[in-house]
SETI-906766 format. One record per residue: residue in one letter; x, y, z of N, C-alpha, C in turn. Coordinates in Angstrom, 1 decimal. Layout:
N
A | X | Y | Z | X | Y | Z | X | Y | Z
...
//
This chain:
61
M | -10.9 | 6.5 | 3.7 | -10.7 | 5.2 | 2.9 | -12.1 | 4.5 | 2.9
I | -12.3 | 3.9 | 1.8 | -13.5 | 3.1 | 1.6 | -13.2 | 1.7 | 1.3
F | -14.2 | 0.8 | 1.5 | -13.9 | -0.6 | 1.3 | -13.2 | -1.0 | 0.1
D | -13.5 | -0.3 | -1.1 | -12.9 | -0.7 | -2.3 | -11.4 | -0.5 | -2.3
T | -10.9 | 0.2 | -1.4 | -9.4 | 0.5 | -1.4 | -8.7 | -0.5 | -0.4
L | -9.4 | -1.4 | 0.2 | -8.8 | -2.4 | 1.0 | -8.1 | -3.5 | 0.1
P | -7.1 | -4.1 | 0.6 | -6.4 | -5.1 | -0.3 | -7.4 | -6.2 | -0.8
N | -7.2 | -6.5 | -2.1 | -8.0 | -7.6 | -2.6 | -7.5 | -9.0 | -2.3
D | -6.2 | -9.1 | -2.2 | -5.6 | -10.4 | -1.8 | -6.0 | -10.7 | -0.3
P | -6.6 | -11.9 | -0.1 | -7.0 | -12.2 | 1.3 | -5.9 | -12.2 | 2.3
V | -4.8 | -12.6 | 2.0 | -3.7 | -12.7 | 3.0 | -3.2 | -11.2 | 3.3
M | -3.1 | -10.4 | 2.3 | -2.8 | -9.0 | 2.5 | -3.9 | -8.3 | 3.3
L | -5.1 | -8.6 | 3.0 | -6.3 | -8.1 | 3.8 | -6.1 | -8.5 | 5.3
L | -5.8 | -9.8 | 5.5 | -5.6 | -10.2 | 6.9 | -4.6 | -9.4 | 7.6
S | -3.4 | -9.3 | 7.0 | -2.4 | -8.5 | 7.6 | -2.8 | -7.1 | 7.9
F | -3.4 | -6.4 | 6.9 | -3.9 | -5.0 | 7.0 | -4.9 | -4.9 | 8.2
I | -5.9 | -5.8 | 8.2 | -6.9 | -5.7 | 9.2 | -6.4 | -5.9 | 10.6
N | -5.6 | -7.0 | 10.7 | -5.0 | -7.3 | 12.1 | -4.1 | -6.2 | 12.6
T | -3.3 | -5.6 | 11.7 | -2.4 | -4.5 | 12.1 | -3.2 | -3.3 | 12.5
K | -4.3 | -3.0 | 11.8 | -5.2 | -1.8 | 12.2 | -5.8 | -2.1 | 13.5
L | -6.3 | -3.4 | 13.7 | -6.9 | -3.7 | 15.0 | -6.0 | -3.6 | 16.1
R | -4.8 | -4.1 | 15.9 | -3.7 | -4.0 | 17.0 | -3.3 | -2.6 | 17.3
D | -3.1 | -1.8 | 16.3 | -2.6 | -0.4 | 16.5 | -3.5 | 0.7 | 16.7
E | -4.8 | 0.6 | 16.1 | -5.6 | 1.7 | 16.0 | -7.0 | 1.6 | 16.5
Y | -7.6 | 0.4 | 16.5 | -9.0 | 0.2 | 16.8 | -9.3 | -0.8 | 17.9
G | -10.3 | -0.6 | 18.7 | -10.7 | -1.5 | 19.8 | -11.6 | -2.6 | 19.4
S | -12.1 | -2.6 | 18.1 | -13.0 | -3.6 | 17.7 | -13.1 | -3.6 | 16.2
L | -13.6 | -4.7 | 15.6 | -13.8 | -4.8 | 14.2 | -14.8 | -3.8 | 13.7
D | -15.9 | -3.7 | 14.5 | -17.0 | -2.8 | 14.1 | -16.5 | -1.3 | 14.1
E | -15.6 | -1.0 | 15.0 | -15.0 | 0.4 | 15.0 | -14.2 | 0.6 | 13.8
L | -13.3 | -0.4 | 13.5 | -12.5 | -0.3 | 12.3 | -13.3 | -0.2 | 11.0
C | -14.3 | -1.0 | 10.9 | -15.1 | -1.0 | 9.7 | -15.9 | 0.3 | 9.5
A | -16.4 | 0.8 | 10.6 | -17.1 | 2.1 | 10.6 | -16.2 | 3.2 | 10.1
S | -15.0 | 3.2 | 10.6 | -14.0 | 4.2 | 10.3 | -13.6 | 4.2 | 8.8
L | -13.5 | 2.9 | 8.3 | -13.0 | 2.7 | 6.9 | -14.2 | 2.7 | 5.9
G | -15.4 | 2.7 | 6.4 | -16.6 | 2.5 | 5.5 | -16.7 | 1.1 | 4.9
A | -16.2 | 0.1 | 5.7 | -16.2 | -1.3 | 5.3 | -17.4 | -2.0 | 5.9
D | -17.8 | -3.1 | 5.3 | -18.8 | -3.9 | 5.8 | -18.2 | -5.1 | 6.6
A | -18.5 | -5.1 | 7.9 | -17.8 | -6.2 | 8.7 | -18.2 | -7.6 | 8.3
D | -19.4 | -7.8 | 7.8 | -19.8 | -9.1 | 7.4 | -19.0 | -9.5 | 6.1
N | -18.7 | -8.6 | 5.3 | -18.0 | -8.9 | 4.1 | -16.5 | -9.2 | 4.4
V | -15.9 | -8.4 | 5.3 | -14.6 | -8.7 | 5.8 | -14.5 | -10.1 | 6.4
K | -15.4 | -10.4 | 7.3 | -15.5 | -11.7 | 7.9 | -15.6 | -12.8 | 6.9
A | -16.4 | -12.6 | 5.9 | -16.6 | -13.6 | 4.8 | -15.3 | -13.8 | 4.0
R | -14.7 | -12.7 | 3.7 | -13.5 | -12.8 | 2.8 | -12.4 | -13.5 | 3.6
L | -12.2 | -13.2 | 4.9 | -11.2 | -13.8 | 5.7 | -11.6 | -15.2 | 6.1
G | -12.9 | -15.5 | 6.3 | -13.4 | -16.8 | 6.6 | -13.1 | -17.8 | 5.4
A | -13.0 | -17.2 | 4.2 | -12.8 | -18.1 | 3.0 | -11.4 | -18.7 | 3.1
I | -10.5 | -18.0 | 3.8 | -9.1 | -18.6 | 4.0 | -8.9 | -19.2 | 5.4
G | -10.0 | -19.4 | 6.1 | -9.9 | -20.1 | 7.3 | -9.7 | -19.3 | 8.6
Y | -9.9 | -18.0 | 8.5 | -9.8 | -17.1 | 9.7 | -11.1 | -16.6 | 10.2
V | -11.2 | -16.5 | 11.5 | -12.4 | -16.0 | 12.2 | -12.0 | -14.9 | 13.1
Y | -12.9 | -13.9 | 13.3 | -12.6 | -12.8 | 14.2 | -12.9 | -13.2 | 15.7
D | -11.9 | -13.0 | 16.5 | -12.0 | -13.2 | 17.9 | -12.1 | -11.9 | 18.6
P | -13.3 | -11.5 | 19.1 | -13.5 | -10.2 | 19.7 | -12.7 | -10.0 | 21.0
K | -12.5 | -11.1 | 21.8 | -11.7 | -11.0 | 23.0 | -10.2 | -10.7 | 22.7
L | -9.7 | -11.2 | 21.6 | -8.3 | -11.0 | 21.2 | -8.2 | -9.8 | 20.3
N | -9.4 | -9.4 | 19.7 | -9.5 | -8.3 | 18.8 | -8.6 | -8.5 | 17.6
K | -8.7 | -9.7 | 17.0 | -7.9 | -10.1 | 15.8 | -8.5 | -11.3 | 15.1
F | -8.1 | -11.5 | 13.9 | -8.5 | -12.7 | 13.1 | -7.5 | -13.7 | 13.4
I | -8.0 | -14.9 | 13.8 | -7.1 | -16.0 | 14.1 | -7.5 | -17.3 | 13.3
//
C-alpha cells in the first residue's frame, strides 16, 4: 500500500490510522514506513481536524 491509497477524508483517515496503530504497529513511524506514507503529511492532515499524535498512547487524540 502506498500513501495515495490512504483515505482522503480526514475522519476516515483518523479511523484507519488509529485502527492500524492499535492492531498492527508500535509507532506512527513504523506504520508509515510499512505503508510508504509520510508521517509529517499524516500529522498535518489529522492536525487540520484537531488531532495530534501521542506516542505514549500510540494514537491520534
